[in-house]
KEKOLSE-233886 format. One record per residue (C-alpha): residue number from 1; x, z, y. Coordinates in steps of 0.25 Angstrom, whole numbers, plus 5000, padded with zeros to 4 digits. Example, Ala and Ser with C-alpha at 12.3 -4.5 7.8 and 13.67 -1.06 7.14 Angstrom:
> 1, 5049, 5031, 4982 .
> 2, 5055, 5029, 4996 .
***
This chain:
> 1, 5000, 5001, 5000 .
> 2, 5005, 4995, 5015 .
> 3, 5002, 5000, 5028 .
> 4, 5009, 4996, 5042 .
> 5, 5016, 5011, 5042 .
> 6, 5020, 5012, 5029 .
> 7, 5036, 5011, 5031 .
> 8, 5035, 5022, 5038 .
> 9, 5031, 5032, 5029 .
> 10, 5036, 5024, 5015 .
> 11, 5046, 5033, 5007 .
> 12, 5047, 5044, 5018 .
> 13, 5041, 5056, 5020 .
> 14, 5039, 5060, 5036 .
> 15, 5046, 5070, 5042 .
> 16, 5053, 5067, 5058 .
> 17, 5048, 5053, 5055 .
> 18, 5048, 5045, 5042 .
> 19, 5060, 5047, 5035 .
> 20, 5063, 5049, 5019 .
> 21, 5059, 5061, 5012 .
> 22, 5070, 5067, 5001 .
> 23, 5062, 5066, 4990 .
> 24, 5060, 5053, 4982 .
> 25, 5049, 5043, 4987 .
> 26, 5035, 5042, 4980 .
> 27, 5026, 5033, 4976 .
> 28, 5012, 5033, 4982 .
> 29, 5005, 5029, 4971 .
> 30, 4989, 5023, 4971 .
> 31, 4980, 5031, 4960 .
> 32, 4971, 5020, 4959 .
> 33, 4980, 5010, 4954 .
> 34, 4995, 5018, 4953 .
> 35, 5002, 5007, 4963 .
> 36, 5012, 5013, 4971 .
> 37, 5008, 5012, 4985 .
> 38, 5021, 5016, 4992 .
> 39, 5031, 5026, 4993 .
> 40, 5034, 5039, 4999 .
> 41, 5044, 5048, 5002 .
> 42, 5045, 5062, 4998 .
> 43, 5050, 5077, 5002 .
> 44, 5058, 5087, 4997 .
> 45, 5060, 5101, 5002 .
> 46, 5073, 5095, 5013 .
> 47, 5061, 5087, 5019 .
> 48, 5051, 5097, 5019 .
> 49, 5064, 5107, 5026 .
> 50, 5067, 5097, 5036 .
> 51, 5051, 5093, 5037 .
> 52, 5050, 5108, 5040 .
> 53, 5062, 5111, 5050 .
> 54, 5058, 5099, 5059 .
> 55, 5044, 5103, 5058 .
> 56, 5049, 5116, 5064 .
> 57, 5055, 5112, 5075 .
> 58, 5045, 5101, 5079 .
> 59, 5033, 5112, 5079 .
> 60, 5035, 5121, 5091 .
> 61, 5037, 5110, 5099 .
> 62, 5022, 5102, 5092 .
> 63, 5016, 5116, 5095 .
> 64, 5019, 5115, 5110 .
> 65, 5013, 5102, 5110 .
> 66, 5002, 5104, 5119 .
> 67, 4987, 5105, 5113 .
> 68, 4982, 5091, 5118 .
> 69, 4994, 5083, 5114 .
> 70, 4994, 5089, 5100 .
> 71, 4979, 5086, 5098 .
> 72, 4982, 5071, 5105 .
> 73, 4992, 5069, 5091 .
> 74, 4981, 5074, 5082 .
> 75, 4971, 5065, 5088 .
> 76, 4980, 5054, 5088 .
> 77, 4982, 5056, 5073 .
> 78, 4967, 5055, 5071 .
> 79, 4967, 5043, 5077 .
> 80, 4978, 5037, 5069 .
> 81, 4971, 5043, 5057 .
> 82, 4958, 5034, 5060 .
> 83, 4967, 5022, 5064 .
> 84, 4975, 5022, 5052 .
> 85, 4961, 5025, 5042 .
> 86, 4964, 5012, 5035 .
> 87, 4977, 5015, 5031 .
> 88, 4978, 5030, 5026 .
> 89, 4964, 5028, 5021 .
> 90, 4970, 5018, 5013 .
> 91, 4982, 5025, 5007 .
> 92, 4971, 5038, 5005 .
> 93, 4964, 5027, 4996 .
> 94, 4976, 5023, 4988 .
> 95, 4984, 5034, 4987 .
> 96, 4974, 5046, 4984 .
> 97, 4963, 5037, 4978 .
> 98, 4953, 5040, 4988 .
> 99, 4941, 5032, 4991 .
> 100, 4939, 5025, 5004 .
> 101, 4928, 5034, 5008 .
> 102, 4936, 5046, 5004 .
> 103, 4949, 5041, 5013 .
> 104, 4940, 5037, 5025 .
> 105, 4932, 5052, 5024 .
> 106, 4946, 5057, 5023 .
> 107, 4952, 5051, 5034 .
> 108, 4941, 5054, 5042 .
> 109, 4941, 5069, 5038 .
> 110, 4957, 5069, 5042 .
> 111, 4953, 5063, 5056 .
> 112, 4944, 5073, 5057 .
> 113, 4955, 5084, 5056 .
> 114, 4963, 5078, 5065 .
> 115, 4955, 5079, 5075 .
> 116, 4951, 5094, 5073 .
> 117, 4965, 5097, 5073 .
> 118, 4966, 5089, 5086 .
> 119, 4956, 5099, 5092 .
> 120, 4965, 5111, 5088 .
> 121, 4976, 5112, 5099 .
> 122, 4965, 5113, 5109 .
> 123, 4959, 5126, 5103 .
> 124, 4958, 5139, 5108 .
> 125, 4973, 5144, 5099 .
> 126, 4970, 5159, 5101 .
> 127, 4961, 5170, 5105 .
> 128, 4962, 5182, 5114 .
> 129, 4958, 5195, 5109 .
> 130, 4956, 5210, 5116 .
> 131, 4968, 5221, 5116 .
> 132, 4966, 5235, 5116 .
> 133, 4978, 5235, 5126 .
> 134, 4975, 5232, 5141 .
> 135, 4979, 5220, 5145 .
> 136, 4984, 5213, 5134 .
> 137, 4982, 5198, 5128 .
> 138, 4979, 5196, 5115 .
> 139, 4981, 5182, 5110 .
> 140, 4979, 5177, 5096 .
> 141, 4983, 5163, 5095 .
> 142, 4988, 5151, 5085 .
> 143, 5001, 5148, 5084 .
> 144, 5007, 5137, 5075 .
> 145, 5013, 5141, 5061 .
> 146, 5024, 5130, 5063 .
> 147, 5026, 5122, 5052 .
> 148, 5013, 5119, 5041 .
> 149, 5015, 5113, 5030 .
> 150, 5005, 5105, 5024 .
> 151, 5003, 5100, 5009 .
> 152, 4992, 5090, 5007 .
> 153, 4985, 5085, 4994 .
> 154, 4983, 5071, 4990 .
> 155, 4966, 5072, 4988 .
> 156, 4965, 5070, 5003 .
> 157, 4979, 5070, 5009 .
> 158, 4975, 5065, 5022 .
> 159, 4964, 5075, 5025 .
> 160, 4970, 5088, 5018 .
> 161, 4984, 5085, 5025 .
> 162, 4977, 5083, 5040 .
> 163, 4969, 5095, 5037 .
> 164, 4981, 5104, 5038 .
> 165, 4991, 5095, 5045 .
> 166, 4982, 5091, 5059 .
> 167, 4978, 5107, 5062 .
> 168, 4993, 5110, 5059 .
> 169, 4997, 5101, 5068 .
> 170, 4987, 5103, 5078 .
> 171, 4990, 5119, 5082 .
> 172, 5005, 5117, 5083 .
> 173, 5012, 5117, 5068 .
> 174, 5021, 5106, 5062 .
> 175, 5017, 5101, 5048 .
> 176, 5024, 5096, 5036 .
> 177, 5014, 5088, 5026 .
> 178, 5017, 5087, 5012 .
> 179, 5006, 5076, 5006 .
> 180, 5004, 5074, 4991 .
> 181, 5014, 5064, 4987 .
> 182, 5000, 5057, 4981 .
> 183, 4996, 5055, 4994 .
> 184, 5008, 5056, 5005 .
> 185, 5004, 5043, 5012 .
> 186, 4989, 5046, 5015 .
> 187, 4991, 5060, 5016 .
> 188, 5005, 5061, 5023 .
> 189, 5014, 5050, 5027 .
> 190, 5001, 5043, 5036 .
> 191, 4999, 5056, 5041 .
> 192, 5013, 5057, 5047 .
> 193, 5011, 5042, 5053 .
> 194, 4999, 5047, 5060 .
> 195, 5005, 5059, 5065 .
> 196, 5018, 5051, 5069 .
> 197, 5010, 5042, 5077 .
> 198, 5001, 5051, 5082 .
> 199, 5014, 5057, 5091 .
> 200, 5015, 5071, 5083 .
> 201, 5029, 5073, 5086 .
> 202, 5040, 5072, 5076 .
> 203, 5043, 5084, 5067 .
> 204, 5029, 5090, 5069 .
> 205, 5022, 5083, 5055 .
> 206, 5029, 5079, 5042 .
> 207, 5025, 5073, 5030 .
> 208, 5033, 5077, 5017 .
> 209, 5026, 5070, 5005 .
> 210, 5032, 5077, 4991 .
> 211, 5028, 5085, 4978 .
> 212, 5028, 5100, 4975 .
> 213, 5043, 5102, 4979 .
> 214, 5040, 5096, 4992 .
> 215, 5029, 5104, 4995 .
> 216, 5034, 5117, 4989 .
> 217, 5046, 5115, 4999 .
> 218, 5035, 5113, 5011 .
> 219, 5029, 5126, 5006 .
> 220, 5041, 5135, 5006 .
> 221, 5048, 5131, 5020 .
> 222, 5051, 5141, 5028 .
> 223, 5049, 5132, 5041 .
> 224, 5034, 5129, 5035 .
> 225, 5024, 5140, 5040 .
> 226, 5012, 5135, 5033 .
> 227, 5008, 5128, 5021 .
> 228, 4993, 5122, 5020 .
> 229, 4993, 5116, 5005 .
> 230, 4981, 5108, 4999 .
> 231, 4982, 5106, 4985 .
> 232, 4979, 5114, 4972 .
> 233, 4978, 5128, 4971 .
> 234, 4990, 5130, 4961 .
> 235, 5000, 5124, 4971 .
> 236, 4993, 5131, 4981 .
> 237, 4995, 5144, 4975 .
> 238, 5011, 5142, 4974 .
> 239, 5011, 5138, 4989 .
> 240, 5002, 5151, 4991 .
> 241, 5012, 5160, 4985 .
> 242, 5024, 5153, 4991 .
> 243, 5019, 5153, 5005 .
> 244, 5014, 5167, 5003 .
> 245, 5029, 5172, 5000 .
> 246, 5033, 5164, 5012 .
> 247, 5022, 5171, 5021 .
> 248, 5017, 5157, 5023 .
> 249, 5004, 5152, 5029 .
> 250, 4998, 5142, 5020 .
> 251, 4983, 5136, 5018 .
> 252, 4980, 5133, 5004 .
> 253, 4968, 5123, 5001 .
> 254, 4968, 5122, 4987 .
> 255, 4958, 5119, 4975 .
> 256, 4945, 5119, 4970 .
> 257, 4935, 5119, 4958 .
> 258, 4922, 5119, 4968 .
> 259, 4909, 5120, 4964 .
> 260, 4896, 5114, 4968 .
> 261, 4883, 5123, 4965 .
> 262, 4870, 5116, 4963 .
> 263, 4859, 5125, 4963 .
> 264, 4846, 5124, 4956 .
> 265, 4839, 5121, 4969 .
> 266, 4848, 5108, 4972 .
> 267, 4845, 5094, 4976 .
> 268, 4853, 5088, 4964 .
> 269, 4854, 5075, 4968 .
> 270, 4862, 5081, 4981 .
> 271, 4870, 5091, 4972 .
> 272, 4875, 5080, 4962 .
> 273, 4879, 5069, 4975 .
> 274, 4889, 5084, 4981 .
> 275, 4893, 5085, 4967 .
> 276, 4897, 5071, 4965 .
> 277, 4905, 5071, 4978 .
> 278, 4912, 5083, 4977 .
> 279, 4916, 5081, 4964 .
> 280, 4920, 5067, 4964 .
> 281, 4924, 5064, 4978 .
> 282, 4940, 5057, 4980 .
> 283, 4939, 5060, 4964 .
> 284, 4937, 5075, 4964 .
> 285, 4951, 5075, 4970 .
> 286, 4945, 5087, 4981 .
> 287, 4948, 5103, 4983 .
> 288, 4934, 5103, 4985 .
> 289, 4930, 5093, 4973 .
> 290, 4917, 5098, 4966 .
> 291, 4924, 5104, 4954 .
> 292, 4910, 5111, 4948 .
> 293, 4896, 5109, 4946 .
> 294, 4889, 5121, 4947 .
> 295, 4874, 5117, 4943 .
> 296, 4861, 5126, 4942 .
> 297, 4857, 5124, 4927 .
> 298, 4843, 5118, 4931 .
> 299, 4848, 5107, 4936 .
> 300, 4864, 5106, 4930 .
> 301, 4860, 5093, 4921 .
> 302, 4853, 5085, 4931 .
> 303, 4865, 5088, 4941 .
> 304, 4875, 5085, 4931 .
> 305, 4869, 5071, 4927 .
> 306, 4866, 5067, 4942 .
> 307, 4882, 5070, 4945 .
> 308, 4884, 5061, 4934 .
> 309, 4874, 5050, 4939 .
> 310, 4883, 5051, 4952 .
> 311, 4897, 5051, 4944 .
> 312, 4894, 5039, 4937 .
> 313, 4890, 5031, 4949 .
> 314, 4904, 5033, 4956 .
> 315, 4914, 5023, 4955 .
> 316, 4927, 5026, 4953 .
> 317, 4940, 5017, 4956 .
> 318, 4950, 5012, 4964 .
> 319, 4945, 5015, 4978 .
> 320, 4955, 5004, 4985 .
> 321, 4948, 4994, 4977 .
> 322, 4935, 4996, 4978 .
> 323, 4924, 5007, 4983 .
> 324, 4924, 5018, 4972 .
> 325, 4919, 5033, 4973 .
> 326, 4932, 5038, 4967 .
> 327, 4946, 5033, 4966 .
> 328, 4957, 5038, 4957 .
> 329, 4962, 5052, 4955 .
> 330, 4975, 5053, 4961 .
> 331, 4985, 5054, 4948 .
> 332, 4984, 5055, 4934 .
> 333, 4987, 5070, 4933 .
> 334, 4975, 5073, 4940 .
> 335, 4966, 5064, 4931 .
> 336, 4970, 5070, 4921 .
> 337, 4967, 5084, 4924 .
> 338, 4953, 5080, 4927 .
> 339, 4951, 5075, 4913 .
> 340, 4957, 5084, 4908 .
> 341, 4947, 5094, 4914 .
> 342, 4936, 5086, 4910 .
> 343, 4940, 5084, 4895 .
> 344, 4943, 5098, 4894 .
> 345, 4929, 5101, 4899 .
> 346, 4923, 5091, 4892 .
> 347, 4928, 5098, 4879 .
> 348, 4924, 5111, 4884 .
> 349, 4908, 5106, 4883 .
> 350, 4908, 5099, 4897 .
> 351, 4901, 5085, 4897 .
> 352, 4903, 5074, 4903 .
> 353, 4892, 5067, 4911 .
> 354, 4899, 5056, 4920 .
> 355, 4915, 5052, 4918 .
> 356, 4925, 5058, 4913 .
> 357, 4934, 5047, 4912 .
> 358, 4944, 5039, 4919 .
> 359, 4953, 5028, 4921 .
> 360, 4967, 5029, 4927 .
> 361, 4965, 5039, 4938 .
> 362, 4951, 5034, 4940 .
> 363, 4942, 5047, 4934 .
> 364, 4927, 5045, 4933 .
> 365, 4918, 5055, 4940 .
> 366, 4915, 5064, 4929 .
> 367, 4903, 5074, 4927 .
> 368, 4904, 5085, 4916 .
> 369, 4893, 5094, 4913 .
> 370, 4891, 5107, 4905 .
> 371, 4905, 5113, 4911 .
> 372, 4905, 5127, 4910 .
> 373, 4915, 5137, 4916 .
> 374, 4926, 5137, 4907 .
> 375, 4929, 5121, 4908 .
> 376, 4941, 5116, 4915 .
> 377, 4929, 5107, 4923 .
> 378, 4924, 5121, 4929 .
> 379, 4939, 5129, 4929 .
> 380, 4947, 5119, 4934 .
> 381, 4948, 5111, 4948 .
> 382, 4946, 5097, 4944 .
> 383, 4951, 5089, 4957 .
> 384, 4945, 5076, 4949 .
> 385, 4931, 5070, 4951 .
> 386, 4923, 5080, 4939 .
> 387, 4911, 5086, 4941 .
> 388, 4907, 5098, 4930 .
> 389, 4894, 5103, 4930 .
> 390, 4892, 5119, 4927 .
> 391, 4879, 5126, 4926 .
> 392, 4874, 5137, 4931 .
> 393, 4861, 5145, 4930 .
> 394, 4860, 5153, 4942 .
> 395, 4865, 5154, 4959 .
> 396, 4875, 5167, 4952 .
> 397, 4879, 5160, 4941 .
> 398, 4883, 5147, 4951 .
> 399, 4892, 5157, 4961 .
> 400, 4900, 5162, 4949 .
> 401, 4903, 5147, 4943 .
> 402, 4905, 5142, 4958 .
> 403, 4915, 5155, 4960 .
> 404, 4922, 5155, 4946 .
> 405, 4932, 5147, 4951 .
> 406, 4946, 5152, 4957 .
> 407, 4945, 5140, 4968 .
> 408, 4935, 5142, 4980 .
> 409, 4936, 5130, 4988 .
> 410, 4923, 5124, 4988 .
> 411, 4908, 5124, 4983 .
> 412, 4895, 5118, 4985 .
> 413, 4880, 5123, 4982 .
> 414, 4867, 5114, 4982 .
> 415, 4855, 5121, 4985 .
> 416, 4842, 5118, 4992 .
> 417, 4842, 5132, 4997 .
> 418, 4854, 5134, 5010 .
> 419, 4853, 5148, 5008 .
> 420, 4856, 5148, 4993 .
> 421, 4867, 5139, 4995 .
> 422, 4874, 5149, 5007 .
> 423, 4870, 5160, 4998 .
> 424, 4879, 5154, 4987 .
> 425, 4889, 5147, 4996 .
> 426, 4893, 5163, 5001 .
> 427, 4896, 5166, 4985 .
> 428, 4905, 5155, 4982 .
> 429, 4920, 5159, 4981 .
> 430, 4923, 5144, 4991 .
> 431, 4930, 5140, 5003 .
> 432, 4918, 5131, 5006 .
> 433, 4904, 5131, 5000 .
> 434, 4894, 5120, 5005 .
> 435, 4879, 5121, 5000 .
> 436, 4871, 5107, 4997 .
> 437, 4884, 5099, 4998 .
> 438, 4897, 5096, 4989 .
> 439, 4911, 5103, 4989 .
> 440, 4920, 5093, 4996 .
> 441, 4918, 5095, 5009 .
> 442, 4927, 5096, 5023 .
> 443, 4923, 5096, 5037 .
> 444, 4938, 5097, 5046 .
> 445, 4932, 5108, 5056 .
> 446, 4927, 5118, 5046 .
> 447, 4938, 5127, 5038 .
> 448, 4940, 5123, 5025 .
> 449, 4946, 5131, 5013 .
> 450, 4944, 5138, 4999 .
> 451, 4945, 5151, 4993 .
> 452, 4953, 5157, 4982 .
> 453, 4962, 5146, 4974 .
> 454, 4957, 5136, 4983 .
> 455, 4964, 5142, 4994 .
> 456, 4969, 5154, 5002 .
> 457, 4959, 5154, 5012 .
> 458, 4965, 5145, 5021 .
> 459, 4956, 5135, 5030 .
> 460, 4956, 5122, 5036 .
> 461, 4949, 5116, 5046 .
> 462, 4943, 5119, 5061 .
> 463, 4946, 5134, 5067 .
> 464, 4953, 5138, 5053 .
> 465, 4964, 5126, 5055 .
> 466, 4969, 5135, 5067 .
> 467, 4971, 5150, 5057 .
> 468, 4976, 5139, 5046 .
> 469, 4988, 5132, 5054 .
> 470, 4992, 5143, 5066 .
> 471, 4996, 5158, 5066 .
> 472, 4990, 5167, 5074 .
> 473, 4998, 5173, 5085 .
> 474, 4995, 5186, 5093 .
> 475, 5002, 5185, 5108 .
> 476, 4996, 5198, 5115 .
> 477, 5001, 5200, 5131 .
> 478, 5001, 5210, 5141 .
> 479, 5003, 5208, 5157 .
> 480, 5013, 5221, 5156 .
> 481, 5022, 5227, 5146 .
> 482, 5017, 5238, 5137 .
> 483, 5025, 5251, 5138 .
> 484, 5025, 5259, 5124 .
> 485, 5028, 5275, 5123 .
> 486, 5041, 5270, 5115 .
***
């Protein structure tokens, strides 16, 4: 795949300009075809060290840049994102297996993130507190952390990178982004071009693709004051442990095993529409994917059959060649893991109502009935296009099943009674609960995040961004100094 600016990043990383990384170059492979699209540079610990040192030098100047200038650069980055939509979306489709509609949605959501971040520098940056001491002024203000390390995933590489990068820059931090190698062009190198062309000063933003060793070097670097990580719970636990020992701020947005609860009074057609969308969107490769369908016994058979009908009507294929509902899974390891969950659950007694088969990396949208709590399809985060249906008897059991997971990211409830849905929502252990909707929701201005194994309580979005990407500083001031008894 070629574009007019590819020569800038071909085989390189972005760190004080386009430079070769010390790691090996890596192929960019299209999951739909296996075709090599380009090569990228990768970085190792020495690249992280140079980037962190450069970012530390550049950050004070960026933080002291006037608020209107910082906002102007972020707005220009947003404008360029829209202007380059065809190129960015094209890479998202080919590099990540996104459908055209998913790529366009992601780009627009990223655009909204940039505009929200552009409004941050002009907001109040602190508060005035009363004092018990006459004449003392107490100010608590938000100050930049310094250098923020962002480790972003491959599934929504543009949005989930910019969700941290843009607000961190807005409040005066420098940023080092490590995109996943599988999405390093759309989720990293094209973003570096964006900010470079928008006028961001050199050294303020670095993009260093790489593997686990690169991420580990970023997490452990003493010059990096915060890590924002989006990815698996297993890796998140390790990052949290390292940052805890270093007393380093960390925001962890991790996995999920999200439940849709379909009560006995639900509209089955609407509920299965939400269930299909939440389970099969982007091949189910979303942390908020609807991984468990908990349905009241009185309507469970109807729900499962209608959901299977929806699954059978979905087209799977190469999203670059024709309109499809589902594209390819990201790699063979992911496919084999999903298929193992399905096969082991079927061996334990689950029934396949739709799907359960694949060709190459194209996995059919799958509906499993008779799923019980001991099956992998119930206990494991699937991260694929599989909808397991589990029966409950009453509201108490529905809540117990929804909470029968270490994860706590998102949930949904379907009912004709809004008060019943709201009452149940307060009992479900999840950071986000949507009544009469599905689990995959994102609004740029609403705080987003999970509980339990889905995160460490950090939040992204709206006012939460000020707390995530700054530290609070208390400044007190007196017109005349105090004389103490000593």
